[in-house]
N, C-alpha and C positions, 0 to 999 in steps of 0.2 A: 681316523681320517675319513672312513666311509660315512660315519655319522655326521661329520662336519659337512661333507659333500651333500648329504641328503638335506641338511638344514639349509644350506646355500641354495640348493635347487628349489626347495619349498619357498624360500623368500623370493626367488626369481619369479616364480609363478604368481605370487601375490602382487609383486610390483608390476608385472606385465598385465595382470588382470585389472588392476586399478588404472593403469595407463590406457588400456583399451576402452574401459568404461568412461574415463574422462574424455577420450577422443570421441566416443559415441555421443556424449553430451554436447560436445562442440559441433558435431555434425547435425545433431538435433536443432541447435541454435541456427544453423544454416537455413532451416525451413522458415524461420522468422525473416531471415535475410531475403530469401526468395519472395516471400509475401510482400515485403516492403519494396523491393525492386520492381516487381510486376505491377503493383498498384500505383507506384509513382510514375512509371513509364506509360501508363494508360490513363483513361479519362475518369473523371470523378464519379460519373454516374454508374460505373461498373466496379467500384472499389469493394463493396461488400461481397459481390460475387467472387472476386479474385481472392479475397481473404478466406472465404469459405472453401474454395478449391484447394488452397494451400494447406489449410488446417486439416481438412478431411483426407487429403493425400497421406498425411502422417498416420491417421487412423487406419487407412487401407494398407499402408506399408507394414504396419505392425501385425495386423490380423491376418492378412492374406499371405505375407511372407512366412508367418508362423505355420499356417495351414499347408501351403504347397510350395511357396517360392524357395524356401531353404532346401527342401527335398530335391527339386529340379536342379538346383544350383550345386549343392554339395553332396547329394546322395550318390550312392554307388551306381556305376554304369558299366555296361559291357563294351560299348563301342565308342565311348568318349563324347557322345552327343547330348545326353541328358541324364540327370540323376534320377533314380527311382527308389529311393529309400529316405527315411527320416520324415515322412509326412506327419505334420503336427508335432515335430521333434521326437516322434516315437523312435526309441533306440538311438537317439543322437548322442547319448552319453558315450557311445563307442567312438564318436568322431573326435579325432585328435587334432586340435588346433593349437596345442601348447598352453592353453588357458581353459578355464571352465567353458563348456559349450554355450551356456546361457549368456556369458559375457560376449562371446564371439557372435552369437545370434543377434543380440541387441545392436552391436556395431553394424552388422551386415544389413539388418532391417532398415536402419537409417540410410544406408546406401541405396537400397531398393526404392525407398520413398523419394530420394533425391532424383533418381533417374526419371521417375514418373512426373515429378513436379516441373521438370524442364518443359514437358509437353504443354502444361498449363499456360506458360507464357507465350508460346508460339500461337496458340489458338484463342487467345484472350479476346473478349469483347463481342463474341458472336456464337460461341459454342454453348450448346445446351448443358446445363449443370449435370443432369443425369447421364448424358452421353459422355461427358468428360469422366465422371466417376466410373462408368462401365469400362472405358478405355484404360483408366488407371489400374483397375483390377487386372485387365489383360496384360498390361505392361509388367506389373509387379509379380503376378502369378506365373507368367509363362515367357514373355518375350525377353525380358531382361535376364531372368535366371538361366535361360538356355545359353546365351552368350557368356554369362558368368561362369557356367559350368565348363565351357570350352577353354576358358582362360584361367580361372581361379579354382575350379573344381577338379582339376586333373584331366580335363578333356583333351580333344585332339589338337587344339592350338597350343596348349601347354606342352604337349608331348613333342610338338615341332620346335619349341623354343620361343614362342611368341611372348613378348614382354610388355606388360601394361601394369605397372606397379600399383597405382591407386585408381585407375579407371578413366583415362582420357577417352578410350574407345568403349570399354565395358559399360561405364555409367553415362558419360557425357555425350558421346556420339550416338549411342543407342537411343537416349532420350531425345536428342535432336532429330534423328531420322524418323522416329515415331511421330514427333510433332510436325515434321515436314509433310509426311503422308496425310496426316489429319488436316492440316491447313490446306493442302491441295484439294482434298475432297470438300471441305467447307466452303472454299472460295474466300475472296477478300472481304474485309469489312465494308459496309456501305459507305461510299464516299472516298474509298482509298484510292481509286483510279478515276481520273476525269474522263470526259466524253471522247477525248483524243488519246486516251490511254496514259496520260501523264500522271505521275505520282502526286497525290494530294497530301498536304501536311495533316497529320493526326497526332498532335503533340501530347506528351504526357502532362499530367496535371500537378505533379508534386515532386520536384527535384530534391528537396530536403529528405523526403521519405526514401527516394531511390538511393541517395547517397548513404543514408543510414544502412539501407539494405546491403549495399556493396561492401561497406566496411564490416558489417556483421558476417557476410559470406567470407570475406578475407580472413577474419578471425577464426571462423569455423573451419576453414580450409587447413589450418595447422593440425587440427584433429583428423580431418579427412585424409591427408597425406601422411602425417606423422603416425597416426594410429594404425596405418596399414602395415607397419612393421610387425604388428601383433607381438611386440616384444618391447617392454619398457626398460630393459636393462642394457640395450645396445647404444653405444655412442653415436651410431648412424642416425638416430633420431634428430640430432642437432643439424647434421648435414641436410637431411630431408626438409626440415623446417626452414633452414636458411635458403635452400633452393626455392621453396614455396614463396617465401617473402620476396626474393629477388624476381621471380616470375611475375607476380602481381604488380610490383613497382615498375618493372621494365615494360610490361604490356600497357599499363596506363600512361606512362610517359611517352611511349611511341605513338599511341593513338592521339594523345593531346598535341604533340609536336606536329604530327602530320596534318591534323585539322587546322592548326594554327598557320602552318605553311601554306595550305591551300586557300584559306579564307581570311586570314588575318585575325581570326577569333578562336579562342580556346573553348571548344564545345564540351559542355559538362556531360551530356549523354554519351558521346563517343568516348570520352575519357573514362567514365565509369565502366562502360562495356569493355574498354581496353584492359582494365584491371582484371576483370573476369576472364577475358581471353588469355591473358598471360598466365593466370592460375590454372586454367584448363590445359594450356600448353605444357606446363611443367609437371602435370600430374602423372603422366605415364612413366616419366623417367626421373622422378624426384629422388629415387634411391641411387641413381647413377650420375646425375648431372652435377658438375662442379658449379661454383658460383658464376664462372665465366660462361659456361655453356647455358646455364639457366638464364643469364642475361640475354644471350643471343636468341634463345627460344622465346623468351618473353617479348622481346622487341619484334621478332617475326610474327608472333601471335597477334600482337596489337595491330600490326599492319595488315595481316591477313584478314582479321575481323572487319576492318574498314571496307576492304574490297569485296569480301564475301557478302557483307550486308547489302551492298549495292547490287551484287550479282543476283542474290535471292529476290530482292525487291523489284529490280528493273528488267532482268533477263528472264528469270524463271517465273516472274509475275506472281510470286507467292507472298502473301501478307503475313509476315511474322511480327506480331505486335511488339515484341521486346528485343528483337535481334538475336534470339536464342540459337537459331540454326547456325548463324555465323560464329557465335561465341563458343557454343558447345560442340557443334558438328565440325565445322571447318578447322577450328583450333584443336579439337580432339584428334583429328586426322594428323595435323601438323605435329602435335606432341608425340603421337605414337610413332610417326616416321623419325622424329628426332632421336628416339632411342636407338634406332638402327644406325644413326650417325655417331652419336656421342657415348654410347655404352662402352666403358673401358674394355669389357670382354665381348668381342664380336662386332663392335661398332665399326662402320666403314672408315671413319676418320682416325681410328686407332689401329688400323691395319687388319681389321677383322674380315675384310672382303664383303661380298654382297649378300651372303646367306641370311644374316639376321635381318637386314633391310628388306630382303625379299619375303621373309616370313612375316614381317610387320605389315607389308603391303597386302599379303594374303589375308591376314587377320582383319585388317580394315575393311577389305572387300567382303569378306564373309559376314562380318557384323552388319554391314550396310545391306547386303542382299537379304539376309535373314530378317532384319528388322522391317525393311520396306515390304517384303512379301507377307510376313506375319501380320503386320499392322494393317496392310491393305485388305487382306482377307478378313481380319477381325472387324474392321470398320464397315466393310460391305455387309457382313452379317448383322452388325449392330444397326445399320441403317434400315434393315428390314423390320426391326423390332421397335425402333424409336426414331424421332427426328434428331439428327445430329446438330442442327443449327436452330437457333431461336427464330421466331417469326420476325418479319421486317419491322413491325411496329414495336416489338419488344426491344430490338436492337437500337432503334431510334430513341426510345424512351430511356433506355438503360436497363441492364439486367438486374440491378439491385431490387427494384420494386417488384418486377414480374416474377423473378426467381426466388426472392427471399423476403419480400414484403418489408424491406428495411432500406435505409440509406446510410451512407457513411458520414455525411455532413448535414445533420439535422438543422432545419431552418434556413438552409442556403438554397437560393434559386440558381439553378444551372442554366446559363444562357448560351444560345447558339451564336455563331457568327463572330466570335472574338477574333481580332486580327492576329495573324501569325506571320513570322518572317518567311520568305521563300526558302525552301530547303536547299542545303548544299547538294551538289551533284553526287557526292559520295556517301552521304549520311543516311542511315536508316531512320525513317520518320519517327518511329516509336521512341528512339533513344534521344531525340532532341528536346531540350527544355521548352516549355511554353513561353511564347513571347508576348502574351497578353498582359495588360496592366493589372488585371484582377487575378489574384493568385489562384483562386479556386474556380476559375471559369472553365470554358470549353466543355459544355455539357452536351455536345453534339451526339 
């Protein structure tokens, strides 16, 4: 019997290793999705720049997370604040993840790159390429791993009972808050606000590309959430993937119906961002949400995204080129709070009292304060060494030629002044489809 148990255990490790690696491959595909969404939601003249940022973010994620990120996140610590071992994975074979550490590292490296690439969308169309890369290094090497250590590395928030299964706060909100600070320092794109402060349309150039990107992200999210079990032998994977499917569908449906109710038109940009909002919302509690609670969280996320987009753009006066702060930041907060309501053990709606919900609020605030402070200091230091923003003439011409000596659509003349429909009062500009007759226009 002991021999049989050993064989069974060995097979379990093999199955779990293969599952986590498959999930890592799905998360890898999400980077293609991010590249498609960001380029589709922005203007044609900046497409190569956006593709380069998303591809190079994966390079940085792999190399930098190997050198220092994994150590800060999962290394041993005395005070629960930051890990201080396993640099360059040295000695990491002692780390017990239930699967080979290399498989675990591959999966986690893709998460680290995901956090950084959220920033790319927020600051698109005016950020210097080298400034973005420098900030991506900072995010992956230090800012993200510290929060990750607090929650997933046995740090102080984990010890308090904070729950974030696959990263509504750790990955999504941290990326959004980093982007928020960066966008604030950069200022809005030229032409974003009119002389009286009115929001001016800056429509995306390719909604088919954006739609492909969202569906790729949704597909990859099954690995993002499902792989976070780090166990391919548990039946709970099915429940997690079902909750993920429901969250995306409910978020997209809620955003579409709301825009249809407000304007009489079903807006493609808001619908696509609604899908992502719902996915972000269920990520923190995918392991505890029933289909019914995932439906509620998804609907709430889709609606919160709509209002948060308008708040960021009109009240905070921050130009978020793709609506990522609303999708990943606001809905990351909502999803993390939802755990405090819907978790069967400790959730307020299950008779668990206020303790878990209070810990969730504390974790959200801690991640926000740390990210804003660390990103702000890091960017101020970077601003002394390089220009964070491209010159005005480069922004007007487009970053593709100036930064990369290349264009995405060879032989196509990009024209200014294409007509666009007046923006709905609630919709983020970047997420709206282009209303021009020429599909590849708007080269402003």
